[in-house]
C-alpha positions as CSV (number, residue, x, y, z in Angstrom):
1,M,9.7,-55.5,17.6
2,T,7.6,-57.3,20.2
3,T,4.0,-56.4,21.1
4,E,5.1,-55.3,24.5
5,T,7.9,-53.1,23.1
6,R,5.5,-51.4,20.7
7,H,3.0,-51.0,23.6
8,R,5.6,-49.0,25.5
9,A,6.8,-47.0,22.4
10,V,3.4,-45.4,21.7
11,N,2.9,-42.0,23.5
12,P,0.0,-42.6,26.0
13,W,-1.5,-39.2,25.0
14,I,-1.9,-40.4,21.5
15,I,-3.7,-43.5,22.8
16,A,-5.9,-41.2,24.9
17,L,-6.9,-39.3,21.8
18,V,-7.5,-42.5,19.8
19,V,-9.9,-44.0,22.4
20,M,-11.7,-40.7,23.0
21,I,-12.8,-40.6,19.3
22,A,-14.9,-43.7,19.6
23,T,-16.1,-42.7,23.1
24,F,-17.3,-39.3,22.0
25,M,-19.0,-40.9,18.9
26,E,-20.8,-43.4,21.1
27,V,-22.0,-41.0,23.8
28,L,-23.1,-38.5,21.2
29,D,-25.4,-41.1,19.7
30,T,-27.3,-41.5,23.0
31,S,-28.6,-37.9,22.5
32,V,-28.2,-36.9,18.9
33,A,-31.4,-38.6,17.7
34,N,-33.6,-36.9,20.3
35,V,-34.4,-33.8,18.3
36,A,-34.8,-35.7,15.1
37,L,-37.6,-38.0,16.4
38,P,-40.5,-36.0,14.7
39,H,-38.6,-36.0,11.4
40,I,-37.9,-39.8,11.7
41,A,-41.5,-40.5,12.6
42,G,-42.9,-38.5,9.7
43,N,-40.4,-39.9,7.1
44,L,-41.1,-43.5,8.2
45,S,-44.9,-43.1,8.6
46,A,-44.9,-43.7,12.3
47,T,-46.2,-41.8,15.3
48,V,-43.8,-39.9,17.6
49,D,-44.6,-42.4,20.4
50,E,-43.6,-45.3,18.2
51,A,-40.5,-43.5,17.1
52,T,-39.3,-43.1,20.8
53,W,-38.3,-46.8,20.6
54,V,-35.4,-45.6,18.4
55,L,-34.0,-44.1,21.7
56,T,-35.2,-46.8,24.1
57,S,-33.9,-49.7,22.0
58,Y,-30.4,-48.1,21.9
59,L,-30.3,-47.4,25.6
60,V,-31.5,-50.9,26.5
61,A,-28.9,-52.6,24.3
62,N,-26.3,-50.2,25.7
63,A,-27.1,-51.0,29.3
64,V,-26.9,-54.7,28.6
65,V,-23.4,-54.7,27.3
66,L,-21.9,-52.0,29.6
67,P,-21.1,-54.3,32.6
68,L,-19.8,-57.2,30.3
69,G,-16.8,-55.3,28.9
70,G,-14.2,-56.6,31.3
71,Y,-15.4,-60.1,31.1
72,L,-15.6,-60.2,27.3
73,G,-12.3,-58.3,27.0
74,G,-10.6,-61.0,29.1
75,L,-12.2,-63.7,26.9
76,F,-11.3,-62.4,23.5
77,G,-8.5,-59.9,24.2
78,R,-9.2,-56.3,24.9
79,K,-7.9,-54.8,21.6
80,R,-9.7,-57.4,19.5
81,F,-12.9,-56.9,21.5
82,Y,-12.6,-53.1,21.3
83,M,-12.1,-53.1,17.6
84,T,-15.0,-55.6,17.1
85,C,-17.3,-53.2,19.1
86,V,-16.1,-50.2,17.0
87,G,-16.7,-52.2,13.8
88,I,-20.3,-53.3,14.9
89,F,-21.1,-49.7,15.9
90,T,-19.9,-48.3,12.5
91,V,-21.6,-50.9,10.3
92,S,-24.9,-50.6,12.3
93,S,-24.7,-46.8,12.1
94,M,-24.6,-47.1,8.3
95,L,-27.5,-49.5,8.4
96,C,-29.5,-47.1,10.6
97,G,-29.0,-44.3,8.1
98,L,-30.2,-46.6,5.3
99,A,-33.1,-48.1,7.2
100,P,-36.3,-48.4,5.0
101,S,-38.8,-48.6,7.9
102,L,-39.2,-48.0,11.6
103,P,-38.9,-51.7,12.7
104,W,-35.6,-52.0,10.7
105,L,-34.3,-48.8,12.2
106,I,-35.1,-50.1,15.8
107,F,-33.4,-53.4,15.0
108,F,-30.2,-51.6,13.7
109,R,-30.3,-49.3,16.7
110,I,-30.2,-52.4,19.0
111,M,-27.1,-53.6,17.0
112,Q,-25.6,-50.1,17.4
113,G,-26.2,-50.1,21.2
114,L,-24.7,-53.6,21.5
115,G,-21.6,-52.4,19.7
116,G,-21.3,-49.1,21.5
117,G,-22.1,-50.2,25.0
118,A,-18.6,-51.6,25.7
119,L,-16.7,-48.7,24.1
120,Q,-16.9,-46.4,27.2
121,P,-15.6,-48.8,29.8
122,T,-13.0,-50.4,27.5
123,S,-11.7,-46.9,26.5
124,Q,-11.5,-45.9,30.1
125,A,-9.7,-49.2,31.0
126,I,-7.1,-48.6,28.3
127,L,-6.5,-45.1,29.6
128,V,-6.0,-46.2,33.2
129,E,-3.5,-48.9,32.1
130,N,-1.5,-46.6,29.9
131,F,-1.0,-43.8,32.4
132,P,0.9,-43.9,35.7
133,P,-1.1,-42.8,38.8
134,E,0.4,-39.3,38.8
135,K,-0.8,-38.6,35.3
136,R,-4.1,-40.5,35.5
137,G,-6.1,-37.3,36.5
138,A,-5.0,-35.5,33.3
139,A,-5.9,-38.5,31.2
140,M,-9.3,-38.8,32.8
141,A,-9.8,-35.1,32.1
142,L,-9.3,-35.7,28.4
143,Y,-11.6,-38.7,28.5
144,G,-14.1,-36.7,30.5
145,M,-14.3,-34.0,27.9
146,G,-15.8,-36.5,25.5
147,V,-18.2,-38.1,28.0
148,V,-19.6,-34.8,29.4
149,L,-19.5,-32.7,26.3
150,A,-21.1,-35.3,23.9
151,P,-24.6,-35.2,25.5
152,I,-24.4,-31.4,25.4
153,V,-23.3,-31.2,21.8
154,G,-25.6,-34.0,20.7
155,P,-29.0,-32.2,20.6
156,V,-27.5,-29.1,19.0
157,L,-25.7,-31.1,16.3
158,G,-28.6,-33.4,15.7
159,G,-31.0,-30.4,15.2
160,W,-28.6,-28.7,12.8
161,I,-28.1,-31.8,10.7
162,T,-31.8,-32.6,10.6
163,D,-32.8,-29.0,9.7
164,N,-30.1,-28.6,7.0
165,Y,-29.8,-32.1,5.5
166,S,-31.9,-35.1,6.7
167,W,-32.2,-37.3,9.8
168,H,-30.2,-40.1,7.9
169,W,-27.0,-38.1,8.3
170,I,-27.1,-38.2,12.1
171,F,-26.1,-41.8,11.7
172,L,-24.1,-41.7,8.5
173,I,-21.6,-39.2,9.9
174,N,-20.4,-42.1,12.2
175,I,-19.0,-44.0,9.3
176,P,-15.7,-42.0,8.6
177,V,-15.2,-41.5,12.3
178,G,-15.5,-45.3,12.9
179,I,-13.1,-46.2,10.1
180,L,-10.6,-43.7,11.5
181,S,-11.0,-45.1,15.0
182,L,-10.5,-48.7,13.7
183,F,-7.3,-47.7,11.8
184,L,-5.7,-45.8,14.7
185,T,-6.7,-48.5,17.2
186,Y,-5.1,-51.2,15.1
187,R,-1.8,-49.2,14.8
188,M,-1.6,-47.6,18.3
189,V,-3.4,-49.7,20.9
190,H,-2.1,-53.0,22.3
191,D,-3.2,-55.3,25.1
192,P,-1.2,-54.6,28.3
193,P,1.0,-57.3,29.9
194,T,-1.3,-57.2,33.0
195,L,-4.3,-58.4,31.0
196,K,-5.2,-61.9,32.1
197,R,-6.8,-63.8,29.2
198,M,-9.4,-66.4,30.2
199,S,-9.0,-69.7,28.3
200,V,-11.1,-72.8,28.0
201,K,-7.8,-74.8,28.3
202,D,-7.4,-73.5,31.8
203,G,-10.8,-74.8,32.8
204,F,-12.7,-71.5,32.2
205,K,-16.3,-71.8,31.2
206,V,-18.5,-69.1,29.7
207,D,-21.2,-68.1,32.2
208,Y,-24.2,-68.2,29.9
209,L,-26.6,-68.2,32.9
210,G,-25.1,-65.2,34.5
211,I,-25.0,-63.3,31.2
212,G,-28.6,-64.2,30.4
213,V,-30.1,-63.2,33.8
214,L,-28.1,-60.0,34.0
215,T,-29.0,-59.0,30.5
216,L,-32.7,-59.7,31.1
217,G,-32.7,-57.7,34.4
218,L,-30.9,-54.7,32.9
219,A,-33.0,-54.7,29.7
220,A,-36.2,-54.8,31.9
221,L,-34.9,-52.0,34.1
222,E,-34.1,-49.8,31.2
223,I,-37.5,-50.2,29.6
224,V,-39.1,-49.3,33.0
225,L,-37.1,-46.1,33.2
226,D,-37.4,-45.0,29.6
227,E,-41.1,-45.9,29.0
228,G,-42.5,-45.5,32.6
229,Q,-43.7,-41.9,32.5
230,R,-45.0,-42.2,28.9
231,R,-47.1,-45.2,29.9
232,D,-48.2,-43.9,33.3
233,W,-45.9,-46.2,35.2
234,F,-47.6,-49.2,36.9
235,A,-50.9,-48.5,35.2
236,S,-49.2,-50.2,32.2
237,N,-48.9,-54.0,32.2
238,L,-45.7,-53.8,30.2
239,I,-44.1,-51.6,32.9
240,L,-45.4,-53.8,35.7
241,V,-44.0,-57.0,34.1
242,C,-40.7,-55.4,33.4
243,A,-40.4,-54.0,36.9
244,V,-41.0,-57.4,38.5
245,L,-38.5,-59.0,36.0
246,A,-35.9,-56.3,36.8
247,V,-36.2,-56.8,40.6
248,V,-36.1,-60.6,40.5
249,C,-33.3,-60.9,38.0
250,L,-31.0,-58.2,39.4
251,V,-31.4,-59.2,43.1
252,G,-31.0,-62.9,42.1
253,V,-27.9,-62.2,39.9
254,V,-26.2,-60.4,42.8
255,F,-26.3,-63.5,45.0
256,Y,-25.3,-65.6,42.1
257,L,-22.3,-63.5,41.1
258,L,-20.9,-63.3,44.6
259,R,-20.5,-67.1,44.6
260,K,-18.6,-67.2,41.3
261,D,-14.8,-67.3,41.0
262,H,-14.8,-65.6,37.6
263,P,-18.0,-63.4,37.7
264,I,-19.1,-61.5,34.7
265,L,-19.5,-58.4,36.9
266,D,-17.1,-58.3,39.9
267,L,-19.3,-56.9,42.8
268,R,-16.4,-57.6,45.2
269,L,-14.9,-54.3,44.0
270,L,-17.5,-52.5,46.1
271,K,-15.7,-53.7,49.3
272,D,-13.3,-50.8,48.7
273,R,-14.9,-47.8,50.4
274,N,-13.6,-45.2,47.8
275,F,-14.9,-47.2,44.9
276,A,-18.3,-47.8,46.5
277,V,-18.9,-44.2,47.4
278,S,-17.6,-43.0,44.0
279,T,-20.1,-45.3,42.3
280,V,-23.0,-43.8,44.3
281,M,-21.8,-40.3,43.3
282,L,-21.5,-41.3,39.7
283,F,-25.1,-42.4,39.8
284,V,-26.1,-38.9,41.1
285,L,-23.8,-37.2,38.5
286,G,-25.7,-39.1,35.7
287,F,-29.0,-38.2,37.3
288,V,-28.2,-34.5,37.5
289,L,-26.4,-34.2,34.1
290,Y,-29.0,-36.0,32.0
291,G,-32.0,-34.8,34.0
292,S,-31.1,-31.2,33.6
293,L,-30.2,-31.7,29.9
294,A,-33.7,-33.1,29.4
295,L,-35.4,-30.4,31.4
296,L,-33.8,-27.1,30.4
297,P,-34.5,-27.2,26.6
298,I,-38.1,-28.2,27.3
299,F,-38.5,-25.2,29.6
300,L,-36.9,-22.8,27.2
301,Q,-38.8,-23.9,24.1
302,T,-42.3,-24.6,25.6
303,L,-42.6,-21.8,28.1
304,L,-40.3,-19.1,26.9
305,G,-40.9,-19.7,23.2
306,Y,-37.2,-20.1,22.3
307,T,-36.2,-21.9,19.0
308,A,-34.1,-25.1,19.2
309,S,-31.1,-23.1,18.0
310,L,-31.5,-20.4,20.6
311,S,-31.9,-22.9,23.5
312,G,-28.8,-24.6,22.2
313,W,-26.9,-21.2,22.7
314,I,-27.9,-21.4,26.3
315,L,-26.6,-24.9,26.7
316,S,-23.4,-24.5,24.6
317,P,-21.5,-22.0,26.9
318,G,-21.8,-24.6,29.7
319,G,-20.0,-27.1,27.4
320,V,-17.2,-24.5,26.9
321,V,-16.9,-24.0,30.6
322,I,-16.4,-27.8,31.1
323,L,-13.9,-27.9,28.2
324,L,-11.8,-25.1,29.8
325,M,-12.1,-26.3,33.4
326,M,-11.2,-30.0,32.9
327,P,-7.5,-29.3,32.4
328,V,-7.5,-27.0,35.4
329,V,-9.1,-29.6,37.6
330,A,-6.5,-32.1,36.4
331,M,-3.8,-29.7,37.7
332,L,-5.6,-29.1,41.0
333,L,-5.6,-32.8,41.6
334,R,-1.9,-32.7,42.3
335,K,-2.3,-30.1,45.0
336,F,-5.6,-30.9,46.7
337,D,-7.3,-33.9,48.2
338,T,-9.9,-35.2,45.7
339,R,-12.6,-35.0,48.4
340,I,-12.3,-31.2,48.5
341,L,-12.7,-31.0,44.7
342,I,-15.7,-33.3,44.7
343,A,-17.4,-31.3,47.5
344,A,-16.8,-28.0,45.6
345,G,-18.2,-29.6,42.5
346,F,-21.4,-30.9,44.0
347,A,-21.9,-27.6,45.9
348,T,-21.4,-25.5,42.8
349,C,-23.6,-27.7,40.6
350,G,-26.3,-27.7,43.3
351,A,-26.1,-23.9,43.5
352,G,-26.6,-23.6,39.8
353,L,-29.7,-25.8,39.9
354,L,-31.1,-23.9,42.9
355,W,-30.6,-20.7,40.8
356,M,-32.7,-22.3,38.0
357,S,-35.4,-23.1,40.6
358,R,-35.9,-19.3,41.0
359,F,-36.7,-18.8,37.2
360,N,-39.9,-17.2,36.2
361,L,-41.7,-16.7,32.9
362,Q,-39.7,-13.4,32.3
363,V,-36.2,-14.9,33.0
364,P,-33.7,-13.1,30.8
365,F,-31.5,-15.0,28.3
366,D,-28.2,-14.2,30.1
367,T,-29.6,-15.3,33.5
368,A,-30.5,-18.7,32.0
369,M,-27.1,-19.0,30.4
370,Y,-25.1,-18.0,33.5
371,S,-27.0,-20.4,35.7
372,R,-26.2,-23.2,33.2
373,C,-22.5,-22.1,33.2
374,L,-22.5,-22.2,37.0
375,Q,-23.9,-25.8,37.0
376,S,-21.4,-26.8,34.3
377,F,-18.5,-25.3,36.4
378,G,-19.5,-27.7,39.2
379,L,-19.8,-30.7,36.8
380,A,-16.2,-30.1,35.6
381,F,-15.0,-30.7,39.2
382,L,-16.8,-34.0,39.6
383,F,-16.0,-36.4,36.8
384,V,-12.2,-36.5,37.0
385,P,-11.8,-36.5,40.9
386,M,-14.4,-39.2,41.3
387,N,-12.7,-41.4,38.7
388,V,-9.3,-40.9,40.3
389,T,-10.7,-41.7,43.7
390,A,-12.5,-44.8,42.5
391,F,-9.5,-46.3,40.7
392,Q,-7.0,-45.6,43.6
393,N,-7.2,-49.1,45.0
394,V,-8.5,-51.1,42.0
395,P,-6.0,-53.8,40.9
396,M,-4.8,-53.4,37.3
397,D,-6.3,-56.7,36.2
398,K,-9.7,-55.6,37.5
399,T,-9.7,-52.2,35.7
400,S,-12.2,-53.3,33.0
401,Y,-14.6,-54.7,35.5
402,A,-14.5,-51.4,37.5
403,T,-14.9,-49.2,34.4
404,G,-17.9,-51.3,33.2
405,M,-19.6,-51.1,36.6
406,M,-19.0,-47.3,36.9
407,N,-20.3,-46.5,33.4
408,L,-23.3,-48.7,33.9
409,V,-24.2,-46.9,37.1
410,R,-23.7,-43.5,35.5
411,N,-26.0,-44.5,32.6
412,I,-28.6,-45.9,34.8
413,G,-28.4,-42.7,36.9
414,G,-29.0,-40.8,33.6
415,S,-32.0,-42.9,32.7
416,T,-33.4,-42.6,36.2
417,G,-32.9,-38.8,36.1
418,I,-34.7,-38.4,32.9
419,A,-37.6,-40.6,34.1
420,L,-38.0,-39.0,37.5
421,V,-37.7,-35.4,36.4
422,S,-40.3,-36.0,33.8
423,T,-42.6,-37.6,36.4
424,I,-42.0,-34.9,39.0
425,L,-42.7,-32.2,36.3
426,A,-46.0,-33.8,35.3
427,R,-47.2,-34.5,38.9
428,R,-46.2,-31.1,40.3
429,S,-47.8,-29.3,37.3
430,Q,-51.1,-31.1,38.2
431,V,-50.8,-30.1,41.9
432,H,-50.1,-26.4,41.1
433,Q,-52.8,-26.3,38.5
434,A,-55.4,-27.6,41.0
435,S,-54.2,-25.0,43.5
436,L,-54.3,-22.1,41.1
437,V,-57.7,-23.0,39.7
438,A,-59.2,-22.4,43.2
439,N,-58.5,-18.7,42.5
440,L,-60.5,-18.6,39.3
441,H,-64.0,-18.0,40.8
442,P,-66.5,-15.1,40.3
443,A,-65.8,-13.6,43.7
444,S,-62.1,-13.1,42.8
445,L,-61.5,-9.4,42.1
446,A,-58.2,-10.1,40.3
447,Y,-59.9,-12.7,38.1
448,Q,-62.8,-10.5,37.2
449,G,-60.5,-7.6,36.5
450,F,-58.5,-9.7,34.1
451,L,-61.6,-10.9,32.3
452,D,-62.9,-7.3,31.9
453,K,-59.7,-5.9,30.5
454,A,-59.2,-8.9,28.2
455,S,-62.8,-8.7,27.0
456,H,-62.5,-4.9,26.2
457,V,-59.3,-5.5,24.2
458,L,-60.9,-8.3,22.2
459,V,-64.1,-6.3,21.6
460,A,-61.9,-3.4,20.4
461,K,-60.3,-5.8,17.9
462,G,-63.7,-6.7,16.4
463,A,-64.9,-9.7,18.5
464,S,-68.5,-9.8,19.7
465,A,-69.2,-9.4,23.4
466,P,-70.1,-13.1,24.0
467,D,-67.1,-14.3,22.0
468,A,-64.8,-11.9,23.8
469,A,-66.0,-13.1,27.2
470,H,-65.5,-16.7,26.1
471,Q,-62.0,-16.0,24.7
472,A,-61.0,-14.1,27.8
473,Q,-61.8,-17.1,30.0
474,G,-59.6,-19.3,27.6
475,M,-56.8,-16.8,27.9
476,A,-57.0,-16.8,31.7
477,Y,-56.9,-20.6,31.8
478,G,-53.9,-20.6,29.4
479,L,-52.0,-18.3,31.6
480,L,-52.9,-20.5,34.6
481,Q,-51.5,-23.6,32.9
482,R,-48.2,-21.7,32.0
483,Q,-47.8,-20.5,35.5
484,A,-48.5,-24.0,36.9
485,T,-45.9,-25.5,34.6
486,M,-43.4,-22.8,35.5
487,M,-43.8,-23.6,39.2
488,A,-43.4,-27.4,38.4
489,F,-40.1,-26.7,36.6
490,S,-39.0,-24.7,39.6
491,D,-39.8,-27.6,41.9
492,T,-38.0,-30.1,39.7
493,F,-34.8,-28.0,39.5
494,W,-35.0,-27.5,43.3
495,V,-35.1,-31.3,43.8
496,M,-32.0,-31.8,41.7
497,G,-30.2,-29.0,43.5
498,V,-31.0,-30.3,47.0
499,L,-29.9,-33.8,45.9
500,C,-26.4,-32.4,45.1
501,F,-26.1,-30.9,48.6
502,A,-27.6,-34.0,50.2
503,L,-24.7,-36.1,48.8
504,L,-22.0,-34.0,50.5
505,P,-22.0,-36.0,53.8
506,L,-21.0,-39.2,51.8
507,I,-17.6,-37.5,51.1
508,L,-16.7,-38.1,54.7
509,L,-16.8,-41.8,54.1
510,M,-14.0,-41.5,51.5
511,R,-10.4,-42.0,52.3
512,K,-8.0,-39.3,51.5
513,T,-6.8,-39.5,47.9
514,M,-4.1,-37.5,46.1
515,A,-3.5,-38.0,42.4
516,G,-0.2,-39.8,42.1
517,R,-0.5,-42.0,45.2
518,K,0.4,-45.6,44.4
519,P,-2.6,-47.9,44.3
520,V,-3.2,-50.5,46.9
521,V,-4.0,-54.0,45.8
522,M,-7.3,-55.2,47.3
523,D,-7.9,-58.7,48.5
524,H,-10.6,-60.6,46.6
């Protein structure tokens, strides 16, 4: 039996499940270590700030490899490249779990990010090539479950493993999954006939300069986004140098790549209007998804006093909503223009975030959960229609380049979202605190009334009058800080909600797309 015959003989839905295993595992690892950072820091005798490089190093390595998937797949063969990435990811996961010190853990996390970075775009490219246009929406729905659910499940799973076992197991659990993925990929996945292999015999030369400049630019950008708020942005020399490097390298590499016949990142794909607009929307999707995932647990745990497990129960129903709605969206794609579904998705997601902007310090559990479910309902309407629209006119031999670019943009959107929401939260908290402090003056009847009542309560509990007066002022300032932080959270949710609605006019720039329409080959 020839390779091509075997390629046709395998049910594409089995291939979809096979590639989703590694994709889910890789996306999960971007968030599963977050909640374990204090444990990792304590166990390896490091500060929590030093331990954050466990997250940053992975994201930097991930971003570097993401856009190179199509190029390296064409160079080595997609199946061979994909299995190599799964192998590197699995071995480095084992090494992370056995790391004896923080520097070694960071080094192994870089290896893990390099192995995992190409899994998302390569998996997506395999899906697109194995399904006809009329079934591509359903395939993307299955793939989307892994991509969207993994960052939701990650913190909950990471917390449970860390609390009940140890942080080492958040990495070691990848080993059996990686071995299963390697076995199934070897048996089920084959390079498609449309894949064009690049060979040195045909005059092809590896573009070391392009790879080097793009790698340096993306690594610098990721460090700026991940470390910026923690280091007070441009007050830090590291952030300043990385920002300059990112701008110079990324702007320079754009002009460089547009002149190449075989670019490592095919920017000419952006000539297609649907692909270009979908890419912008994926950036915002990453911004909103990762930004809200970073913000909501902090709000629930720091202001409302929820445990990590209880805050997970508010996030988890949203994941169930996405899981249930993805197949429904895939069916709706056959009946409705993708632009309608995308508009409904952003409007619903924005409405959920605006609902969160109306939270206060007494928000009930069910209200927080329902608002998250509403946002998740909207997210379910975005991922699949945007991918179907983006790939409508992408030639089959450019699929890997397209998936690499789209996944890179979504991940950068996620990093940007986390960085900006953290900054907005800190800055708006300062603004509100300065505004509210103006009310804490001796002439304020409300302030004096609070101090008198608090002092009487404290005296009744045994405190002396001077101590009670001092403690009452501390209580007043503590309440002021909580209120200022609450108002800052509201502002940040409001910004994300408005961003979703601000994106709606871009939908008018898209061409009508129905799932099942034959793709149009673009000129390059």
